[in-house]
N, C-alpha and C positions, 0 to 999 in steps of 0.2 A: 193058441196065441193069435192066430189069424182072426178069430172071432172077437177077441178083445180090442183089436185095433179099429175095426169098423164101429164098435160100440163107443170107443173113445172119440172117434170123429163125429158121430152123431151127438154125443154129449157136448162136445165142443161147439157144434153148430147150434144146439139148443141154447147153450150159454150165450153164444153170440147173438142169437135171436132175441133172447130176453133182455140182454144189455141194450140191443138196438131199440127194442120197443120201449124200454124205459127212457132212453135218450130221445126218442121221437116225441115224447110227451112235452118236452121243453121246446119253446118256440125258437130260441136262438140257434139250436142245432138242427132244425128241421131240414133246411136246404142241403147242408153238408151230408146228412144221413141218407137222404133220398138218393144221392149219387152213389153212396156206398152200398145201399140196398140193392141197387140194380145188378151189382156184381155177385151177390149171394144166391140169387135164384128165386124160383117161384114160391117157395114156402114163405119167405119174408114178404114177397109182394102180396100174398094173401093176408098176412098179418097187417100190412100197411093198409090194405083196403078196409079191413075191419076197424082200424084205428082212425082213419081219416074222417069218416062221417061223425064219429063221436067228438073228435077235436073241433070240427066245424060247429057242431051243436053247442059245445061249451063256449066258443067264441061269440056265438050269436045269442047270448042270453037275453039281450034287449029285444024288444018286439019290433025291430025295424024290418021292413020288407027287403027282399034281396035286391030289388032295383035301387033302392036308396043306398044300400051297402055298396053296390057297384059304382054308384055315382061318387060316393065318398072315396072309394079307391081311385077313381079317375082324378078326383080333385087332389088327392095325395100325390099321385103320379105327376100331375101338372105342377104342384108346388115344388116337388123335388126337381123337376125339370127346370123350373124357374130358378131355383137355388143353384143348380149346376151352371146355368147360363150366366148367372150373376158372378159366380166364382171365376168362370172363364173370362168374362169381361174384365174383372179385376186383375187377373193374371196378365191379360193383354195390355192393360194400362201400365202395369208395373214394367213390362217388357219395353213399352214405348218410352217410359221415363228413363229407364236404364240406357236405351239407345240415344236419347237426347243428351244424357250426361256424357256418353262416349263421344258424341258429335262435338260437344263443347270442348272436351278434352282434346279431340283431334284438331279442332281449330286452334286451340292454344299451342299445341305442338307445332302446327304449321307456321304460326306467327313467330314462335321462338326459332324455328329453323330458318325462316326468312331473315330474321335479325342476325343470326350467326353467319349466314351465307352472304349477307349484304356487304358490298365493297364500300370502304370508307370514301366519303365524298372529298374530292380535292377542291377546295374553295378558291375562287378567283380572287376574292377579297378576304384575306385571313382575319381571324378574330382579333389578334393583337394589333393589326393595322386599323381595324375598325375603332378600337378603343382610343388609339392615338388621334385619329381623325375627329372623333367626338370631343375629346379634350381640346383640340385646337379650335374647333367650331365654338365651343363654349367660351374660350378665352377671347376669340374674335368678337363674339356677341357682347361680352363685357366691355371691351374696348369701344365698340361701336356705340353701345349705350352711353358710355361716359362722354364720348365726343358729342353725340346728339343732345344729351342732357346739359352739358356745360356750355356748348357753343350755340345750339339753336334755342333750347328752352331757356337757358340762363342768358346772362348779358355778356358773356366772354367770347373769346375767339375759340373756334373749334380746335385749333392746333395747341392752345394752352392746356387742353384736357390731357394731352400726352406729356406735358412738361412735369418733371419730378418736383420742382419747387412748388407748384400748385398743389400737389398732393400732400407735401409736408405742411403747407399752410392750412389745408383742410383738416389734417390730422391734429395740428396744434389747437385749432378751434374746438374740435370735438373733445380733446382730452385736457382742455384748459382747466386749471385749478383755481378756484375762487377764494 
């Protein structure tokens, strides 16, 4: 029984090793598997060393020298860095615009609070009194205009402009039927 358990463990390790080597062939899983492999031990590390040169040779099927490949990697890293910076700037602009909206909202709230907390003004010259004064001034202007028009511009006496009989005579002339 004790012999069968170590055999099972080695078989399990071999199965795990084969599974890992199969997974290592795919590019998407490469980084995750390397971290897992470190925990399995030296046998898998040897397997990795055997696989990595083959994988690099497959990727470099074009006849570009290693320096140019290195440059293109640098260019890719630079472009990803630029993309990251661009996303960062956009997020900062969004934050600023949201802050502006909140500032506007805060200003509106402050204005509303000021209006609520404002004490009503006690006017020295109330509105109803202003209306009466304006009506009196208008009537005074009409009377003054009639006196000036009838007495000074016209050929009559200025006091006759205030007489009621003068206005009846003017009214009869205007409404006279022919």
